[in-house]
C-alpha positions as CSV (number, residue, x, y, z in Angstrom):
1,M,-4.6,-3.1,22.5
2,A,-5.2,-5.3,19.4
3,E,-3.0,-8.4,19.1
4,K,-0.3,-7.9,16.4
5,G,0.2,-10.6,13.8
6,E,3.5,-12.5,13.7
7,Y,5.2,-13.7,10.5
8,F,6.8,-17.1,10.2
9,V,8.9,-18.7,7.5
10,V,8.1,-22.4,7.3
11,K,9.0,-25.1,4.8
12,Q,6.3,-25.9,2.2
13,K,5.9,-29.4,3.6
14,A,4.8,-28.0,6.9
15,V,2.0,-25.8,5.4
16,P,-1.5,-27.3,5.4
17,E,-2.7,-28.3,1.9
18,V,-5.6,-25.8,1.9
19,L,-3.1,-22.9,2.3
20,L,-1.0,-24.2,-0.5
21,K,-4.1,-24.4,-2.7
22,V,-5.0,-20.8,-1.8
23,V,-1.5,-19.7,-3.0
24,E,-2.0,-21.6,-6.2
25,A,-5.5,-20.0,-6.7
26,K,-4.0,-16.6,-6.2
27,R,-1.3,-17.4,-8.8
28,L,-4.0,-18.5,-11.3
29,L,-5.9,-15.2,-10.7
30,E,-2.7,-13.1,-11.1
31,S,-1.7,-14.9,-14.3
32,E,-5.3,-14.6,-15.7
33,K,-5.5,-18.3,-16.2
34,A,-8.7,-18.1,-14.2
35,V,-11.1,-15.2,-14.6
36,T,-13.0,-15.5,-11.4
37,V,-12.3,-16.6,-7.8
38,Q,-14.8,-19.4,-8.2
39,E,-13.0,-20.7,-11.3
40,A,-9.6,-20.5,-9.5
41,A,-11.0,-22.3,-6.4
42,D,-12.6,-25.0,-8.5
43,R,-9.3,-25.6,-10.4
44,V,-7.3,-26.1,-7.3
45,G,-10.0,-28.0,-5.4
46,I,-11.0,-25.6,-2.6
47,S,-14.2,-23.8,-1.8
48,R,-14.5,-20.1,-2.6
49,S,-15.0,-19.4,1.2
50,S,-11.7,-21.1,2.0
51,F,-10.0,-18.9,-0.6
52,Y,-11.5,-15.7,1.0
53,K,-10.8,-16.9,4.5
54,Y,-7.0,-17.3,3.9
55,K,-6.1,-15.2,0.9
56,D,-4.7,-12.3,3.0
57,D,-2.8,-14.5,5.3
58,I,-0.5,-16.5,3.0
59,F,1.7,-15.6,0.2
60,P,4.9,-17.1,-1.3
61,F,8.1,-16.0,0.3
62,H,10.7,-14.8,-2.1
63,D,14.2,-14.2,-0.8
64,N,14.6,-11.6,-3.4
65,A,11.7,-9.2,-3.1
66,R,13.8,-6.4,-4.7
67,G,12.0,-4.5,-7.4
68,K,8.6,-5.2,-5.8
69,T,6.1,-2.8,-4.5
70,I,4.4,-3.6,-1.2
71,T,1.2,-1.8,-0.1
72,F,0.3,-1.8,3.5
73,V,-2.8,-0.5,5.4
74,I,-2.0,0.6,8.9
75,Q,-4.5,1.6,11.6
76,M,-2.8,3.9,14.0
77,N,-3.7,6.2,16.9
78,D,-3.9,9.9,16.2
79,E,-0.7,10.8,18.1
80,P,1.8,13.6,17.2
81,G,4.9,12.1,15.6
82,L,3.6,8.5,15.0
83,L,3.4,8.9,11.2
84,S,6.9,10.4,11.2
85,D,8.1,7.4,13.3
86,V,6.6,4.9,10.8
87,L,8.1,6.7,7.8
88,H,11.4,6.9,9.6
89,I,11.5,3.1,9.9
90,V,10.8,2.7,6.2
91,A,13.7,5.2,5.5
92,D,16.0,3.3,7.9
93,Y,15.5,0.1,5.8
94,H,16.3,2.1,2.6
95,A,12.9,1.4,1.0
96,N,11.4,4.1,-1.3
97,I,8.0,5.4,-0.3
98,L,5.9,5.7,-3.4
99,T,2.5,6.8,-2.0
100,I,1.1,7.9,1.3
101,H,-2.6,8.3,2.1
102,Q,-3.8,9.0,5.6
103,S,-7.5,9.3,6.4
104,I,-8.9,11.9,8.8
105,P,-8.8,10.4,12.3
106,I,-12.1,9.2,13.6
107,N,-12.4,8.5,17.3
108,G,-8.7,9.0,17.6
109,V,-7.7,6.4,15.0
110,A,-6.5,7.0,11.4
111,S,-6.0,4.7,8.5
112,L,-2.7,4.9,6.6
113,T,-2.2,3.4,3.2
114,L,1.5,3.2,2.3
115,S,3.1,1.9,-0.9
116,V,6.8,1.1,-0.6
117,D,9.2,0.2,-3.4
118,I,11.7,-2.5,-2.3
119,L,15.1,-1.6,-3.7
120,A,18.4,-3.5,-4.0
121,T,19.6,-1.6,-0.9
122,T,16.5,-2.3,1.2
123,G,17.1,-4.3,4.3
124,D,15.0,-7.2,5.7
125,V,11.4,-6.4,4.8
126,S,9.9,-8.7,7.4
127,R,11.9,-6.9,10.1
128,M,10.8,-3.6,8.8
129,I,7.1,-4.7,9.1
130,E,7.7,-6.0,12.6
131,E,9.3,-2.7,13.7
132,I,6.3,-0.8,12.3
133,E,3.9,-3.1,14.1
134,A,5.9,-2.7,17.3
135,Q,5.4,1.1,17.4
136,D,3.3,2.3,20.3
137,G,0.1,3.5,18.7
138,V,0.1,1.2,15.7
139,R,-3.0,-1.0,16.1
140,Y,-3.0,-3.0,13.0
141,L,-0.9,-3.6,9.9
142,K,-1.9,-5.6,6.9
143,I,-0.2,-6.2,3.6
144,L,-2.7,-5.3,0.9
145,A,-0.7,-6.1,-2.2
146,R,2.7,-7.2,-3.4
147,E,3.5,-6.4,-7.0
């Protein structure tokens, strides 16, 4: 079984400088103050390869993620009821499912792309992700986007 990722909340002073620079480069790209990844990396003083190495592993933590859309990709075993279990967890946390796309399973594994709207009534998003990852049959979960 693939190792599941863990999430940590750490103070900014404990985060290595390269990761903070990746966050800044991502901010520049989102705000269109930099047109290319190379431009953003140059501005913050990191290599483009460092940006790509860490870009999916660090993002700023906002206590109030309400009003945001989070898109996940989940690789899961083709087992009856597993998709229902994942969707039930999202419902239990009072998040609103915006889109669902599941691929046809290949070799017993399907990819699920799920976009979720975080509402004022939504519970702890980190716990929701942990519960999804903990489901038997979920092999991998990655946050693709936060808007």
